[in-house]
C-alpha positions as CSV (number, residue, x, y, z in Angstrom):
1,M,46.1,226.9,45.3
2,R,45.2,224.7,42.3
3,S,41.7,224.6,40.9
4,P,40.3,221.4,39.3
5,S,38.9,223.6,36.5
6,S,42.5,224.5,35.5
7,V,43.3,220.9,34.5
8,R,42.7,220.2,30.9
9,V,42.0,216.6,29.8
10,S,42.2,215.7,26.2
11,G,41.9,212.3,24.5
12,P,39.4,209.5,25.3
13,L,38.8,210.5,28.9
14,E,37.9,214.1,28.0
15,P,34.1,213.5,27.9
16,F,34.3,212.3,31.5
17,A,36.5,215.0,33.0
18,A,33.7,217.5,34.1
19,G,31.7,214.7,35.7
20,F,34.7,213.3,37.5
21,A,35.6,216.7,38.9
22,A,32.1,217.1,40.1
23,E,32.1,213.7,41.7
24,L,35.4,214.4,43.5
25,G,33.9,217.6,45.0
26,R,30.8,215.8,45.9
27,V,32.7,213.1,47.9
28,G,34.8,215.7,49.7
29,Y,38.1,216.0,47.8
30,S,39.8,219.3,48.4
31,P,40.4,221.5,45.3
32,V,44.1,220.5,45.4
33,A,43.5,216.8,45.8
34,A,40.9,216.9,43.1
35,S,43.4,218.7,40.8
36,F,45.9,215.9,41.4
37,Q,43.3,213.3,40.5
38,L,42.4,215.2,37.3
39,Q,46.1,215.5,36.4
40,L,46.3,211.7,36.8
41,M,43.2,211.4,34.6
42,A,44.8,213.7,32.0
43,H,48.0,211.7,31.9
44,A,46.0,208.4,31.6
45,S,44.0,209.9,28.8
46,R,47.1,211.0,26.9
47,W,48.6,207.6,27.4
48,L,45.5,205.8,26.2
49,E,45.4,208.0,23.1
50,A,49.1,207.4,22.4
51,N,48.6,203.7,22.6
52,G,45.5,203.7,20.4
53,L,43.2,202.7,23.3
54,D,39.8,204.0,24.5
55,V,38.2,204.1,28.0
56,G,36.9,200.6,27.5
57,A,40.4,199.3,27.6
58,L,41.0,200.3,31.2
59,S,41.3,196.8,32.5
60,V,43.5,195.9,35.5
61,V,46.3,194.9,33.1
62,T,46.1,198.1,31.1
63,V,46.1,200.2,34.3
64,G,49.2,198.2,35.4
65,R,50.9,199.0,32.1
66,F,50.0,202.7,32.4
67,L,51.4,202.9,35.9
68,A,54.6,201.1,34.8
69,A,54.9,203.7,32.0
70,R,54.3,206.5,34.5
71,R,57.1,205.2,36.8
72,A,59.4,204.8,33.8
73,A,58.7,208.4,32.7
74,G,60.0,209.6,36.1
75,Y,56.7,210.3,37.9
76,T,57.1,210.0,41.7
77,N,53.5,210.4,42.8
78,Y,50.2,208.6,42.0
79,L,51.9,205.4,40.9
80,S,49.6,202.7,42.3
81,G,46.3,201.1,41.7
82,R,45.1,202.8,44.8
83,A,45.8,206.2,43.2
84,M,43.7,205.1,40.2
85,A,40.8,203.9,42.3
86,P,38.7,207.1,42.3
87,L,38.9,207.4,38.5
88,L,38.3,203.7,37.8
89,G,35.5,203.7,40.3
90,Y,33.9,206.7,38.6
91,L,34.3,205.2,35.1
92,R,33.1,201.8,36.2
93,G,30.1,203.3,37.9
94,L,29.1,204.8,34.5
95,G,29.7,201.5,32.7
96,A,32.5,203.2,30.6
97,A,35.4,201.1,32.0
98,P,35.3,197.3,32.4
99,A,34.5,196.0,35.9
100,A,37.4,194.7,37.9
101,A,37.9,191.1,37.2
102,P,36.6,188.8,39.9
103,P,39.3,186.8,41.5
104,A,39.9,183.6,39.6
105,G,40.0,180.2,41.2
106,P,43.4,178.7,42.1
107,G,44.2,177.6,38.6
108,T,47.3,175.5,37.7
109,P,50.1,175.0,40.2
110,A,52.2,177.5,38.2
111,E,49.4,180.1,38.5
112,V,49.2,179.5,42.2
113,L,53.0,179.9,42.5
114,L,53.0,183.1,40.4
115,E,50.2,184.6,42.5
116,R,52.2,183.8,45.7
117,F,55.4,185.2,44.2
118,G,53.5,188.4,43.3
119,E,52.1,188.6,46.8
120,Y,55.6,188.1,48.2
121,L,57.0,190.9,46.0
122,A,54.2,193.3,47.0
123,L,53.9,192.6,50.7
124,E,57.4,191.5,51.7
125,R,59.6,193.5,49.3
126,G,57.2,196.4,49.0
127,L,57.4,196.6,45.2
128,A,54.9,198.7,43.3
129,A,52.1,197.0,41.3
130,G,53.7,197.5,37.9
131,T,57.0,196.2,39.1
132,V,55.4,193.1,40.6
133,W,53.6,192.6,37.3
134,D,56.9,192.8,35.4
135,Y,58.6,190.3,37.6
136,V,55.7,187.8,37.6
137,H,55.6,188.2,33.8
138,A,59.3,187.5,33.5
139,V,59.0,184.3,35.5
140,R,56.0,182.9,33.6
141,P,58.1,181.6,30.6
142,F,60.5,179.9,33.0
143,L,57.7,178.0,34.6
144,A,56.2,177.1,31.2
145,A,59.7,175.8,30.1
146,I,60.0,173.4,33.0
147,G,56.5,172.1,32.5
148,G,54.5,174.3,34.8
149,D,51.9,175.3,32.3
150,G,49.8,172.2,32.7
151,E,47.6,170.8,35.5
152,G,50.2,168.4,36.8
153,E,52.4,168.8,39.9
154,L,55.1,171.5,39.8
155,D,58.2,170.0,41.4
156,L,60.8,172.8,42.0
157,Q,62.7,171.0,44.8
158,G,64.3,168.5,42.4
159,L,65.3,171.2,39.9
160,S,69.0,171.7,39.5
161,A,70.8,174.8,38.2
162,A,71.7,172.9,35.0
163,E,68.0,172.3,34.3
164,V,67.1,176.0,34.5
165,P,66.7,177.2,30.9
166,P,68.6,180.4,30.0
167,R,66.6,183.5,29.5
168,P,67.5,185.4,26.3
169,A,69.1,188.7,27.0
170,N,66.5,190.8,25.2
171,S,63.4,188.8,26.0
172,G,60.4,190.2,27.6
173,S,59.6,193.9,28.2
174,N,62.5,194.6,30.5
175,P,64.1,197.8,29.3
176,R,67.2,197.4,31.5
177,G,68.2,194.3,29.6
178,D,69.1,192.4,32.8
179,H,67.4,189.3,34.1
180,G,64.4,191.3,35.4
181,L,64.2,189.5,38.7
182,P,64.7,191.0,42.1
183,A,68.0,190.4,43.8
């Protein structure tokens, strides 16, 4: 059986490891479950350090980038925002990590569309948070190119295929080099 004390955390989250382990025990995590949380913390800490970031950079966007990198590295467990919730809750409670951003207002028509697209990908297609972020991020320049970055009406019904701007093959952060959109 794994013991939380056997997990070594180095990097910017190291000063918080002992307190986090104690908090996990206090709220009822089993030693094995606490070990898994501490292993996730250790990986996040190494990733932060490798990217030149500190604990104060653990925003929702940064966590999404970390989880996407974790999936890309072949990890199969603890790949969601939900998996990060205990660590983020602990760090936010200490004031070490930024608070979760409050939901913004509806914003521009393009922002509303992007939010609905993300919800569709997550709820209907069952995609992970990092993948949803990648797809939404890939569509944003398209909407800006057709005039969806302003406050005006966004009319997609009248859009023909000839009016859809091409996406450069190597644009964005898509390592596959394809269009980056779900089939």
